[in-house]
C-alpha positions in Angstrom: 84.6 106.7 94.7 87.3 108.4 96.8 84.9 111.1 98.0 82.3 108.5 99.0 85.0 106.6 101.0 86.1 109.8 102.7 82.5 110.5 103.6 82.1 107.0 105.1 85.3 107.5 107.1 83.9 110.7 108.5 81.0 108.7 109.9 83.2 106.3 111.8 86.0 108.7 112.7 84.2 110.1 115.9 83.9 106.6 117.3 87.6 105.9 116.8 88.6 109.4 118.1 86.6 108.8 121.2 89.0 106.0 122.0 92.1 108.0 121.1 92.4 106.6 117.6 91.8 107.7 114.0 91.8 106.4 110.4 93.4 107.9 107.3 92.6 107.0 103.7 95.9 106.1 102.0 94.9 104.8 98.5 92.1 103.3 96.4 93.0 100.9 93.6 90.7 98.5 91.8 88.1 98.4 94.6 90.8 97.8 97.3 90.9 100.6 99.9 94.1 101.1 101.9 93.8 102.9 105.2 96.2 103.8 108.0 95.0 103.4 111.6 96.5 106.1 113.8 96.8 106.9 117.5 95.5 104.3 119.9 94.3 102.1 117.0 97.9 101.7 115.7 99.4 98.6 117.3 96.3 97.9 119.4 95.7 94.1 119.6 92.1 94.5 118.5 92.9 96.8 115.6 92.2 94.0 113.0 88.7 93.7 114.4 88.2 97.4 114.4 89.3 97.4 110.8 87.0 94.7 109.6 84.0 95.1 111.7 84.0 98.9 111.9 85.9 100.5 109.1 85.4 98.0 106.4 81.7 97.4 107.0 81.1 101.2 107.1 82.9 101.8 103.8 81.3 98.8 102.1 77.8 99.9 103.2 78.4 103.4 101.7 80.4 102.2 98.6 79.3 98.7 97.6 81.9 98.5 94.8 84.7 98.3 97.4 86.1 94.7 97.5 88.1 95.0 100.7 89.9 97.3 103.1 93.5 96.8 104.1 95.6 98.5 106.8 
């Protein structure tokens, strides 16, 4: 599962990097994925929307067994 999640993050990473941000996979436990938003994404007021609408949707589409994504 971890490899599939990393592959999904690779798909969204260029979009985040274009705005000066990035995402890092921290942990996967029981279908809950923990990520760290970095760069411009860290502390950005819209980071929660980026997390749910961008990162979480991308991961869930690639790995349906993921329950949720947390920062």
